[in-house]
C-alpha positions in Angstrom: -27.0 -35.3 -98.7 -24.4 -37.5 -100.4 -25.1 -41.2 -100.3 -21.9 -42.8 -98.8 -23.1 -46.2 -99.6 -23.2 -45.3 -103.3 -19.6 -43.9 -103.0 -18.5 -47.1 -101.4 -20.1 -49.0 -104.3 -18.3 -46.8 -106.8 -15.0 -47.4 -105.1 -15.6 -51.2 -105.0 -16.4 -51.1 -108.7 -13.2 -49.1 -109.3 -11.1 -51.7 -107.4 -12.8 -54.5 -109.3 -11.8 -52.8 -112.6 -15.4 -51.9 -113.5 -14.6 -48.4 -114.6 -17.9 -47.5 -116.3 -19.8 -48.3 -113.0 -17.2 -46.5 -110.9 -17.4 -43.4 -113.1 -21.2 -43.4 -112.9 -21.1 -43.7 -109.2 -18.5 -41.0 -108.7 -20.5 -38.6 -111.0 -23.7 -39.4 -109.1 -21.9 -38.6 -105.8 -20.5 -35.3 -107.2 -23.9 -34.3 -108.5 -25.0 -33.8 -104.9 -22.0 -31.6 -103.9 -18.4 -31.0 -105.0 -15.7 -33.1 -103.2 -12.0 -32.9 -104.3 -11.2 -36.4 -103.2 -14.1 -37.9 -105.3 -13.1 -35.6 -108.2 -9.6 -37.0 -108.0 -11.0 -40.6 -108.0 -13.3 -39.8 -111.0 -10.3 -38.4 -112.9 -8.3 -41.5 -112.2 -11.1 -43.7 -113.4 -11.7 -41.5 -116.5 -8.0 -41.6 -117.3 -8.0 -45.3 -116.9 -10.8 -45.7 -119.3 -9.0 -43.6 -122.0 -10.8 -40.4 -121.4 -7.7 -38.3 -120.5 -9.2 -35.0 -121.6 -12.3 -35.5 -119.5 -10.1 -36.5 -116.6 -8.0 -33.3 -116.9 -11.2 -31.2 -117.2 -12.6 -32.8 -114.0 -9.4 -32.1 -112.1 -9.2 -28.6 -113.5 -12.7 -27.8 -112.2 -11.9 -29.4 -108.9 -8.6 -27.4 -108.7 -10.5 -24.1 -109.3 -12.8 -25.0 -106.5 -10.2 -26.4 -104.1 -6.9 -24.7 -105.1 -5.1 -25.9 -102.0 -5.8 -29.6 -102.4 -2.5 -31.3 -103.0 -3.8 -34.5 -104.5 -5.9 -32.8 -107.1 -3.1 -30.4 -107.9 -0.5 -33.2 -108.3 -2.7 -35.3 -110.6 -3.8 -32.4 -112.7 -0.1 -31.5 -113.1 0.7 -35.1 -114.1 -2.0 -35.1 -116.8 -0.8 -31.8 -118.2 2.8 -33.0 -118.3 1.7 -36.2 -120.1 0.4 -34.1 -122.9 3.5 -31.9 -122.9 2.1 -28.8 -121.3 4.9 -28.3 -118.8 4.1 -24.6 -118.4 0.5 -25.3 -117.5 1.6 -27.9 -115.0 3.6 -25.5 -112.9 0.8 -23.8 -111.1 -0.8 -27.0 -109.7 2.7 -28.4 -108.9 3.5 -25.4 -106.8 0.5 -26.1 -104.7 1.3 -29.8 -104.4 5.0 -29.1 -103.5 4.0 -26.5 -100.9 2.1 -29.3 -99.1 5.4 -30.9 -98.3 5.0 -33.8 -100.7 8.6 -34.7 -101.7 7.4 -36.4 -104.9 5.6 -33.2 -105.8 8.8 -31.1 -105.0 10.9 -33.4 -107.2 8.4 -33.2 -110.0 8.2 -29.4 -109.7 12.0 -29.2 -109.9 12.2 -31.3 -113.1 9.2 -29.5 -114.7 10.5 -26.1 -113.9 13.9 -27.0 -115.2 12.4 -28.1 -118.5 10.1 -25.1 -118.7 12.9 -22.6 -117.8 11.1 -21.4 -114.7 14.2 -20.6 -112.6 12.4 -19.4 -109.6 10.5 -22.7 -109.3 13.7 -24.6 -109.7 15.2 -22.7 -106.8 12.2 -23.0 -104.6 11.7 -26.8 -105.2 15.4 -27.4 -104.9 15.5 -25.8 -101.5 12.5 -27.9 -100.4 14.2 -31.1 -101.6 17.4 -30.1 -99.8 15.5 -29.6 -96.6 13.8 -33.0 -96.8 16.9 -34.8 -98.0 15.3 -35.6 -101.3 17.7 -33.7 -103.5 19.7 -36.0 -105.8 23.2 -35.4 -107.3 21.8 -34.3 -110.7 19.4 -31.9 -109.1 22.1 -30.4 -106.9 24.3 -29.9 -110.0 21.5 -28.2 -111.9 20.5 -26.0 -109.0 24.1 -24.9 -108.6 24.4 -24.4 -112.4 21.4 -22.2 -112.5 22.7 -20.1 -109.6 26.1 -19.7 -111.2 24.7 -18.7 -114.6 22.2 -16.2 -113.1 24.7 -14.8 -110.6 22.4 -15.5 -107.7 23.3 -14.3 -104.3 22.7 -17.8 -103.1 25.3 -19.4 -105.4 27.9 -19.9 -102.6 25.3 -21.5 -100.4 24.0 -23.9 -103.1 27.6 -24.9 -104.1 28.6 -25.5 -100.5 25.5 -27.5 -99.9 25.9 -29.6 -103.0 29.6 -30.3 -102.5 28.9 -31.3 -98.9 26.4 -33.9 -100.1 28.2 -34.9 -103.2 31.9 -34.3 -102.8 32.7 -36.6 -105.8 30.6 -34.6 -108.2 33.0 -33.4 -111.0 30.2 -31.1 -112.2 29.8 -29.3 -108.9 33.6 -28.7 -108.6 33.5 -27.4 -112.2 30.7 -25.0 -111.4 32.5 -23.9 -108.2 35.5 -23.2 -110.4 33.6 -21.1 -112.8 31.9 -19.2 -110.0 35.3 -18.4 -108.4 36.8 -17.4 -111.7 33.9 -15.0 -112.3 34.7 -13.4 -108.9 38.3 -13.0 -109.8 39.6 -15.7 -107.4 41.8 -17.3 -110.0 43.9 -19.3 -107.7 40.9 -20.9 -105.9 39.2 -21.4 -109.2 42.3 -23.3 -110.5 42.1 -25.5 -107.4 38.4 -26.3 -108.1 39.2 -27.0 -111.8 41.9 -29.4 -110.6 39.5 -31.2 -108.3 37.0 -31.6 -111.1 39.7 -33.0 -113.4 40.8 -35.4 -110.7 37.3 -36.9 -110.9 36.7 -36.5 -114.6 40.1 -36.2 -116.3 38.7 -36.0 -119.8 36.3 -33.1 -119.2 37.1 -30.5 -121.9 35.5 -27.6 -120.0 37.6 -28.1 -116.9 40.8 -28.8 -118.9 40.4 -25.7 -121.1 39.5 -23.4 -118.3 42.3 -24.7 -116.1 44.7 -23.6 -118.8 43.0 -20.2 -118.8 43.4 -19.9 -115.0 47.1 -20.9 -115.2 47.6 -18.2 -117.8 45.9 -15.6 -115.6 48.1 -16.7 -112.7 51.3 -16.4 -114.7 52.2 -20.1 -114.7 52.7 -20.0 -118.4 54.5 -23.3 -118.8 51.7 -25.2 -117.0 49.1 -23.3 -119.0 50.7 -24.4 -122.2 50.8 -28.1 -121.0 47.2 -27.9 -119.9 46.2 -26.4 -123.2 47.9 -29.2 -125.0 45.9 -31.6 -123.0 42.6 -29.9 -124.0 43.7 -29.9 -127.6 44.3 -33.6 -127.4 40.7 -34.0 -126.3 39.3 -31.7 -129.1 42.0 -31.3 -131.8 39.9 -29.0 -134.0 38.1 -27.0 -131.4 38.7 -23.4 -132.2 38.7 -22.1 -128.6 41.5 -24.5 -127.6 43.5 -23.7 -130.7 43.0 -20.0 -130.2 44.2 -20.2 -126.5 47.1 -22.3 -127.6 48.2 -19.8 -130.2 48.0 -17.0 -127.7 50.0 -18.9 -125.0 52.7 -20.0 -127.4 53.0 -16.6 -129.0 53.5 -14.8 -125.7 55.4 -17.5 -123.7 56.3 -20.5 -125.8 57.3 -21.5 -129.3 56.7 -19.0 -132.1 56.6 -21.8 -134.7 53.9 -23.6 -132.7 52.0 -20.4 -132.2 51.9 -19.8 -136.0 50.7 -23.3 -136.6 48.0 -23.2 -134.0 46.9 -19.7 -135.2 46.4 -21.1 -138.7 44.5 -24.1 -137.4 42.3 -21.9 -135.3 41.3 -19.7 -138.3 40.8 -22.9 -140.4 38.5 -24.3 -137.7 36.6 -21.0 -137.2 37.2 -18.8 -140.3 34.7 -16.2 -139.1 36.0 -16.0 -135.5 37.5 -12.7 -134.7 39.4 -14.1 -131.7 40.9 -16.8 -133.9 42.2 -14.2 -136.3 43.4 -12.1 -133.4 45.4 -15.1 -132.0 46.9 -15.7 -135.5 47.9 -12.0 -135.5 49.5 -12.4 -132.1 51.5 -15.3 -133.4 52.6 -13.3 -136.4 53.8 -10.5 -134.0 55.8 -13.0 -132.1 57.4 -14.2 -135.3 58.6 -10.7 -136.1 55.9 -9.3 -138.4 55.1 -6.6 -135.9 53.5 -3.9 -138.0 51.4 -6.2 -140.1 50.4 -8.2 -137.1 49.3 -5.1 -135.1 47.2 -4.0 -138.1 45.6 -7.5 -138.4 44.9 -7.7 -134.7 43.2 -4.2 -134.8 40.9 -5.4 -137.6 40.0 -8.5 -135.5 39.4 -6.4 -132.4 37.0 -4.1 -134.3 34.7 -7.2 -134.6 34.9 -8.0 -130.9 35.4 -4.6 -129.2 34.0 -5.8 -125.9 36.6 -8.6 -125.4 38.8 -7.5 -122.5 41.4 -10.2 -123.1 41.9 -9.1 -126.7 42.5 -5.5 -125.5 45.0 -6.9 -123.0 46.7 -8.8 -125.8 46.8 -5.7 -127.9 48.5 -3.8 -125.2 51.0 -6.6 -124.8 51.8 -6.4 -128.5 52.1 -2.6 -128.6 54.4 -2.2 -125.5 57.5 -3.9 -126.9 56.9 -2.1 -130.2 57.5 1.2 -128.3 53.9 2.4 -128.7 53.4 3.1 -125.0 50.5 5.5 -125.4 48.6 3.1 -127.5 49.4 0.3 -125.1 48.2 2.4 -122.2 44.9 3.0 -124.0 44.5 -0.8 -124.7 45.1 -1.8 -121.1 42.8 0.9 -119.9 40.1 -0.4 -122.2 40.6 -4.0 -121.0 40.3 -2.9 -117.4 37.2 -0.8 -118.1 35.5 -3.8 -119.7 36.7 -6.3 -117.1 37.9 -4.5 -114.0 39.0 -7.8 -112.4 41.0 -9.1 -115.4 44.3 -9.8 -113.5 46.7 -10.0 -116.5 45.4 -6.6 -117.8 45.9 -5.0 -114.4 49.4 -6.5 -114.0 50.4 -5.6 -117.5 49.1 -2.0 -117.1 50.9 -1.6 -113.8 54.2 -2.7 -115.4 53.6 -0.3 -118.4 52.9 2.6 -116.1 56.0 1.9 -114.1 58.1 1.9 -117.3 56.4 5.2 -118.3 57.4 6.5 -114.8 53.7 7.1 -113.9 54.5 5.7 -110.4 51.2 6.9 -108.9 49.2 5.1 -111.6 51.4 2.0 -111.3 51.0 1.8 -107.5 47.2 2.1 -107.9 47.2 -0.7 -110.5 49.4 -2.9 -108.3 47.0 -2.3 -105.4 44.1 -3.3 -107.6 45.9 -6.5 -108.5 46.8 -7.3 -104.9 43.1 -6.9 -103.9 42.4 -9.8 -106.2 45.5 -11.9 -105.2 46.6 -10.7 -101.8 49.0 -13.6 -101.3 51.0 -12.9 -104.5 54.4 -12.1 -103.0 55.9 -11.1 -106.3 53.2 -8.5 -106.9 53.7 -7.3 -103.3 57.5 -6.8 -104.0 56.7 -4.9 -107.1 54.3 -2.7 -105.2 56.8 -2.0 -102.5 59.4 -0.9 -105.0 57.0 1.4 -106.9 57.5 5.0 -105.8 58.1 8.4 -107.4 61.4 8.9 -109.1 61.1 12.7 -109.3 61.0 13.5 -105.6 59.6 16.7 -104.2 61.0 16.8 -100.7 63.0 15.1 -98.0 59.7 14.3 -96.2 58.5 12.4 -99.3 61.8 10.5 -99.3 61.3 9.6 -95.6 57.7 8.4 -96.3 58.8 6.3 -99.3 61.6 4.5 -97.4 59.4 3.9 -94.3 56.8 2.4 -96.6 59.3 0.1 -98.3 60.7 -1.0 -95.0 57.2 -1.8 -93.6 56.2 -3.7 -96.7 59.4 -5.7 -96.8 59.2 -6.7 -93.1 55.7 -7.9 -93.6 56.7 -9.9 -96.7 59.8 -11.3 -95.0 57.7 -12.9 -92.3 54.7 -13.7 -94.5 55.6 -17.3 -95.4 55.0 -16.4 -99.0 57.0 -17.8 -101.9 58.3 -16.5 -105.2 59.2 -19.3 -107.6 61.4 -17.3 -110.0 62.1 -13.6 -109.1 63.5 -12.9 -112.5 60.2 -13.8 -114.2 57.8 -13.0 -111.4 59.4 -9.7 -110.3 62.0 -8.8 -112.8 63.0 -5.5 -111.1 66.1 -4.5 -109.1 66.2 -1.8 -106.4 67.6 0.7 -108.8 65.9 4.0 -107.7 66.7 3.7 -103.9 70.2 5.0 -104.6 69.0 8.4 -105.6 67.6 9.3 -102.2 70.9 10.5 -100.7 70.7 8.1 -97.7 72.7 5.3 -96.4 71.1 2.3 -98.2 73.0 -0.5 -96.3 70.2 -1.5 -93.9 67.4 -1.2 -96.5 69.3 -3.1 -99.1 70.0 -5.8 -96.6 66.4 -6.0 -95.6 65.3 -6.3 -99.2 67.9 -9.1 -99.8 66.8 -10.9 -96.7 63.2 -10.7 -97.8 64.0 -12.1 -101.2 65.9 -15.0 -99.6 62.9 -15.7 -97.3 60.6 -15.7 -100.3 62.9 -17.7 -102.6 65.6 -19.5 -100.7 66.9 -21.0 -104.0 68.5 -17.6 -104.7 71.2 -18.4 -102.3 72.7 -21.1 -104.6 76.3 -22.1 -103.9 78.4 -23.6 -106.7 79.8 -27.0 -105.7 83.5 -26.0 -106.2 83.1 -23.1 -103.7 82.4 -25.5 -100.9 86.0 -26.7 -100.9 88.1 -24.4 -103.1 91.6 -25.6 -104.1 94.8 -23.5 -103.7 96.2 -22.0 -106.9 99.5 -23.9 -106.7 101.0 -21.9 -109.5 98.1 -22.0 -111.9 96.5 -18.9 -113.4 93.7 -17.3 -111.4 90.4 -18.0 -113.2 88.5 -14.7 -113.1 85.1 -13.9 -114.6 83.6 -10.5 -115.4 79.8 -10.3 -115.6 77.6 -7.6 -117.0 74.9 -7.1 -119.5 76.5 -3.8 -120.5 79.8 -4.8 -122.2 78.9 -2.5 -125.1 78.6 1.3 -125.6 77.6 1.9 -122.0 79.0 3.5 -118.9 79.6 0.1 -117.3 81.7 -0.9 -120.2 83.8 2.3 -120.0 84.6 1.9 -116.3 85.5 -1.8 -116.6 87.0 -2.5 -120.0 90.5 -1.2 -119.3 90.8 -3.3 -116.2 89.5 -6.4 -118.0 91.7 -6.3 -121.1 94.9 -5.1 -119.3 95.0 -7.9 -116.7 98.2 -9.9 -117.1 97.2 -13.0 -119.2 100.1 -14.9 -117.7 98.6 -14.6 -114.3 94.9 -14.3 -115.1 92.5 -16.5 -117.2 89.8 -14.0 -118.0 86.2 -15.1 -118.8 83.5 -12.7 -119.9 79.9 -13.5 -118.9 77.0 -11.7 -120.4 73.4 -12.2 -121.7 74.5 -9.9 -124.6 75.5 -11.6 -127.8 79.2 -12.0 -128.2 79.4 -10.1 -131.4 77.9 -7.0 -129.6 80.4 -7.2 -126.7 83.0 -4.6 -127.1 85.8 -5.0 -124.6 88.8 -6.4 -126.4 90.4 -4.8 -129.5 90.3 -6.8 -132.8 92.6 -9.7 -132.8 92.5 -10.4 -129.1 89.9 -11.6 -126.6 89.2 -13.3 -123.3 90.1 -16.9 -122.5 86.4 -17.6 -122.6 83.0 -16.1 -123.3 79.8 -17.4 -121.9 76.5 -16.0 -123.1 74.1 -16.7 -120.3 70.4 -17.1 -121.0 67.6 -14.9 -119.6 66.7 -17.8 -117.3 67.9 -17.7 -113.7 68.3 -21.4 -113.2 70.0 -22.1 -116.5 72.3 -19.0 -116.1 73.3 -20.2 -112.6 74.2 -23.6 -113.9 76.3 -22.2 -116.8 78.3 -19.8 -114.5 78.8 -22.5 -111.9 80.2 -24.8 -114.6 83.1 -22.3 -115.2 84.4 -23.0 -111.7 85.8 -19.5 -111.3 88.2 -18.4 -108.6 87.0 -14.8 -108.7 83.8 -13.3 -110.1 83.6 -9.6 -110.7 80.2 -8.0 -111.4 80.5 -4.9 -113.5 77.3 -3.7 -111.9 74.6 -4.9 -109.6 71.3 -3.1 -109.4 71.1 -1.7 -113.0 69.0 -4.6 -114.3 67.3 -7.7 -112.8 69.4 -10.6 -114.1 72.7 -9.6 -112.5 70.9 -8.6 -109.3 69.3 -12.0 -108.8 72.6 -13.8 -109.8 74.4 -11.7 -107.2 72.6 -13.7 -104.5 74.5 -16.8 -105.5 78.0 -17.9 -104.7 79.8 -18.7 -108.0 83.4 -18.2 -106.9 85.3 -18.1 -103.5 85.8 -14.4 -104.1 83.0 -12.2 -105.5 83.3 -8.4 -106.1 81.2 -5.7 -107.6 82.5 -2.6 -109.4 81.0 0.8 -109.5 78.6 0.3 -112.4 75.8 1.1 -110.0 77.7 2.7 -107.0 75.7 1.6 -104.0 76.0 -1.4 -101.7 74.1 -4.5 -102.8 73.0 -5.9 -99.5 73.8 -9.4 -100.9 75.3 -11.9 -98.4 77.5 -13.6 -101.0 79.1 -10.3 -102.3 82.5 -10.0 -100.6 84.0 -6.8 -101.9 83.0 -3.5 -103.4 85.7 -2.0 -105.6 86.0 1.8 -105.0 88.9 4.3 -104.7 90.7 5.8 -101.7 90.4 9.2 -103.4 86.6 8.9 -103.4 85.7 7.4 -100.1 85.5 9.0 -96.7 86.8 7.7 -93.4 84.5 5.1 -91.9 82.9 4.3 -95.3 82.6 0.6 -94.1 79.3 1.7 -92.5 77.9 2.2 -96.0 78.5 -1.3 -97.2 77.5 -4.9 -96.6 80.6 -5.8 -98.7 84.2 -4.9 -97.7 85.1 -1.7 -99.6 88.3 -2.1 -101.6 89.9 1.3 -101.8 92.4 1.3 -104.6 95.0 4.1 -104.6 93.9 5.2 -108.1 90.4 5.6 -109.3 89.2 2.0 -110.1 88.9 2.4 -113.8 91.1 2.5 -116.9 89.1 4.8 -119.1 89.5 4.7 -122.9 90.7 7.8 -124.8 87.9 10.1 -126.1 87.4 10.4 -129.9 88.0 13.7 -131.8 84.9 15.8 -131.7 83.7 17.6 -134.8 82.3 21.1 -133.8 78.6 21.9 -134.1 77.1 25.3 -133.8 74.7 26.0 -131.0 71.9 26.5 -133.5 72.2 22.8 -134.2 70.8 22.2 -130.7 68.2 25.0 -130.9 70.2 27.2 -128.6 71.1 30.9 -128.9 74.7 31.8 -129.4 74.8 34.7 -126.9 73.9 32.7 -123.8 76.3 31.3 -121.2 75.5 27.6 -120.9 75.4 25.8 -117.6 75.0 22.2 -118.8 73.7 19.4 -116.4 73.6 16.3 -118.6 72.5 13.9 -115.8 69.5 11.6 -115.9 66.5 13.3 -114.3 66.1 10.9 -111.4 69.4 12.2 -110.1 67.8 15.6 -109.5 67.4 15.6 -105.7 65.0 18.2 -104.4 67.9 20.2 -102.8 69.4 20.7 -106.3 66.6 23.1 -107.3 68.0 25.9 -105.1 71.4 25.5 -106.7 69.9 25.9 -110.2 67.9 28.9 -109.0 71.1 30.5 -107.5 73.0 30.1 -110.8 70.1 31.6 -112.9 69.7 34.5 -110.4 73.5 35.1 -110.3 73.9 35.2 -114.1 71.1 36.9 -116.0 72.7 35.9 -119.2 72.9 32.3 -118.1 70.9 29.4 -119.4 70.7 26.0 -117.8 70.6 23.1 -120.3 69.0 19.8 -119.3 68.7 16.5 -121.2 65.2 15.2 -121.8 64.4 11.8 -120.3 63.2 9.1 -122.7 60.0 9.0 -120.7 58.0 12.2 -121.2 56.2 11.7 -117.9 59.5 12.2 -116.0 60.2 15.4 -118.0 56.8 16.8 -117.0 57.2 15.8 -113.4 60.6 17.6 -113.1 59.4 20.6 -115.0 56.4 20.9 -112.6 58.7 20.7 -109.6 61.0 23.4 -111.0 58.1 25.6 -111.9 57.0 25.4 -108.2 60.5 26.0 -106.8 62.0 28.4 -109.3 59.0 30.2 -110.7 59.9 32.5 -113.7 63.5 31.5 -113.7 62.5 28.3 -115.5 62.1 30.4 -118.6 65.9 30.1 -118.9 66.0 26.3 -118.6 66.4 24.7 -122.0 65.7 21.1 -122.6 67.5 19.2 -125.4 66.7 15.7 -126.6 69.0 12.7 -126.5 71.7 13.1 -129.1 74.4 10.9 -130.7 77.6 10.8 -128.6 79.6 13.1 -130.8 76.8 15.6 -130.8 76.6 15.4 -127.0 80.4 16.0 -126.8 80.0 19.0 -129.2 77.3 20.5 -127.0 79.3 19.9 -123.9 82.3 21.8 -125.4 80.0 24.9 -125.8 79.3 24.8 -122.0 81.0 27.1 -119.5 80.7 24.4 -116.9 79.2 20.9 -116.3 76.8 20.9 -113.3 77.2 17.8 -111.2 74.0 16.7 -109.4 74.0 16.4 -105.6 74.0 13.1 -103.7 74.4 11.0 -106.9 76.9 12.7 -109.1 78.2 12.1 -112.6 80.4 9.2 -113.4 80.9 8.6 -117.1 79.7 12.2 -117.8 82.3 13.7 -115.4 85.4 12.0 -116.9 84.1 12.8 -120.4 83.8 16.5 -119.4 87.4 16.5 -117.9 88.6 14.7 -121.0 87.2 17.5 -123.1 88.6 20.2 -120.8 85.2 21.2 -119.4 85.2 22.0 -115.7 82.7 20.0 -113.6 81.6 21.6 -110.4 80.6 19.2 -107.6 79.3 19.1 -104.1 80.6 15.8 -102.6 78.2 13.7 -100.6 78.9 11.2 -97.9 78.4 8.1 -100.1 80.5 7.1 -103.0 77.8 7.6 -105.6 78.1 11.3 -104.7 81.9 11.3 -104.6 82.9 10.0 -108.0 83.7 13.5 -109.3 85.7 14.6 -106.3 87.9 11.5 -106.7 88.9 12.5 -110.2 89.4 16.1 -109.2 91.7 15.0 -106.4 93.6 12.7 -108.8 94.5 15.7 -111.0 94.5 18.3 -108.2 91.7 20.6 -109.4 90.0 21.1 -106.0 88.8 24.6 -107.0 85.8 22.9 -108.5 84.8 21.1 -105.2 82.1 23.0 -103.3 81.7 23.1 -99.5 78.0 23.7 -99.5 75.2 24.9 -101.8 76.2 28.6 -101.8 79.8 27.6 -102.6 78.5 25.4 -105.4 76.7 28.4 -106.9 79.8 30.6 -106.5 82.1 28.2 -108.3 79.5 27.6 -111.2 79.1 31.4 -111.6 82.9 31.8 -111.6 83.1 29.4 -114.5 80.4 31.2 -116.3 81.2 34.9 -115.6 84.9 35.0 -114.8 86.9 34.1 -118.0 90.3 34.4 -116.4 89.4 32.2 -113.4 87.9 29.6 -115.7 90.9 29.7 -118.0 93.2 28.9 -115.0 91.1 26.0 -114.0 90.8 24.6 -117.5 94.6 25.0 -117.9 95.1 22.7 -114.8 92.6 20.2 -116.3 94.3 20.2 -119.6 97.7 19.7 -118.0 96.8 16.5 -116.2 93.6 15.1 -117.8 95.8 12.5 -119.6 96.4 10.9 -116.2 92.7 9.8 -116.1 92.9 8.1 -119.5 94.2 4.6 -119.9 95.6 4.8 -116.4 96.7 1.3 -115.5 97.6 2.0 -111.9 94.4 0.5 -110.6 94.9 -2.5 -112.8 98.3 -3.3 -111.3 96.8 -2.9 -107.8 93.9 -5.2 -108.6 96.4 -7.8 -109.9 97.8 -7.8 -106.5 94.5 -7.8 -104.7 92.7 -10.7 -106.5 95.2 -13.5 -105.6 95.4 -12.2 -102.0 91.7 -12.1 -101.7 91.5 -15.7 -103.0 94.1 -16.9 -100.5 92.0 -15.1 -97.8 88.9 -16.9 -98.9 90.7 -20.2 -98.6 91.2 -19.2 -94.9 87.6 -18.2 -94.6 88.5 -14.5 -94.3 88.0 -11.2 -96.1 90.7 -8.5 -96.6 90.6 -4.9 -95.6 92.3 -3.3 -98.5 93.2 0.4 -98.6 95.4 2.1 -101.2 97.5 -0.9 -102.2 97.8 -2.5 -98.8 96.2 -5.5 -97.1 95.5 -4.0 -93.7 94.4 -5.9 -90.6 90.6 -5.9 -90.0 91.0 -4.0 -86.8 93.4 -1.5 -88.3 
């Protein structure tokens, strides 16, 4: 039996500092029976006397006998830690911490952190949090461990840490990295910003905030943030590399080249630095060499999704769509949530007319950033352009309407539609429907998302009377060069009376490429507007125009978004894209009385101006050198039925007409022009295979040719086939100018009535069909009845000159524009039909 009096004596000696006597007494007591408390006291005395090894051995033996004793475990751990054996200290510390001793939990946390025992860090961290003993540094390290390991408890640790230490820059930074890893780029940017508000010189937060801004498409802010990070670390390769990329893609080419060189100098063996330098070289115009250099760099880092995305971005403008598609797919395979790669791939697939793939990619992007209104608009306007049925058209339009209504009421915002969306509503017009309500809804949605679109130039708020001065009139289009928009507008522009009209041309196209006026003459002014919506608005507004005429709206994005603004008291749009715009500041749509049907006002948000003559003054056609059919890969013995329209004009009901022609003329061959996008060719071919079967063997596709070659092929044709619902415009008048009969089936809307207008003008109504069967009859008559065709061609030849350089519409518009301006001063719009200003109720 242990002698308690001897234990008391040993303790007294210990307290008095007589360690040898205390050690002897403790040992004597333990000789009788093990006791963990006494072993602990003995170890303390031994350690105090300099016998640390013996003290540790004593505690180790006691720990083996009493493994749950917290005091023994804690002191054993401390002795092991003191000699640097952190890993050996973990086991006893676990026991001590499990007892609820907060000092043991804290020591376990620090020891486990040093030893790399992540499970013990988490366990002890939780215990400290429960007891309120977790300090800021430990909360930061616990969260860091969770973020790095991808723990399922990361969100909980971050939430707990930020609740306790809201001013911890490190915790906000870790939260940002965690959110970025999950693809929540916008929330990650917010967290990086909070971290920077507390620690504004933190390089990690600054650099990665720039990365997030880049991912979110705020490139100007990304460049500024990157400049800030480079100021903190001027020779840091990562900052220089990101800077070179950002400047190459969105900023200064000269800066990109400088930063690319500095990145390589700072990290000469870094593949990403060399890739950034290559990207800068690409931006500087050294495309082929840059693409090759970037490929060499990419071979060294084949698993870098961002580099694959950059490669796709380089290849796309170079025209290598297939290679760009491969690059974007690789980027998305490596990093399925890399938003720029998804968005870039979606845009590429849209351009390649793979609308199903593009829609899927946009859906993937919206899953990551569901509140991105610009992406949602792009998704809404992504639908097939080769349509298979009326039912598909119904479904597409219903989907667009539903998406637009949701967006309109969403409260979302688009800062710059030109940059963020960059896409007009071009393909809607080919559905053969009244687009007024849908175009209006789309315009209203844009204005809800970006009210700045409805800009009004200051001089329009209180326009001044003409008082004898010339009317200042502007004509705006990108396409004042060898383009159909130029051909329908140039005669009007250059033939306006210079004594009455001060003509200004406005275009993003360089002045030397604009081809409206003959040599030695020109407009009163030319304004080359930048590809920047805000700057372009300011430059047009500064002209203080009385009338602004858009050559087209809907063909390309810049003119579409400019069309939302009021730059002149009177604004008109011509037939460059013959469909209503839906834009509230567009006053008039210039069309022809010979084209329109009664009640056409129901098709427009504008007031339709129906000129007596077709509203164009078309230039004379050049002489056409003949080319044999073999030049086009066509047999001489076939009768050619040529349909030179773009493939998205091929409405599903046109297939039956083609089939009827091929069935009615066994010697006939339908000739179609290939689209620039092979996907669209395949899509239409597949539809025709389904609807026409073996008859498609007599459909021949020819590639795009120079204009004179196209004219030569047209002159070999028995007839030019007009597509239904959206007929030919430029192509029709060219056919008539060459004496080739165009057969047409007029639709209800002006885009399907251009041809009937010209045929009315020269009184060749034999070529106007009543229905599908009649269309086939007329086409076959052109191909199989030489006498009938000769009579029709004779009528065309006798009067086709009336369509060329006809200035009747010019004189009528000279009367209309001043009257429209006077009406605008009164706050009114005109109702103009065939040369007369009629009452609105007339």
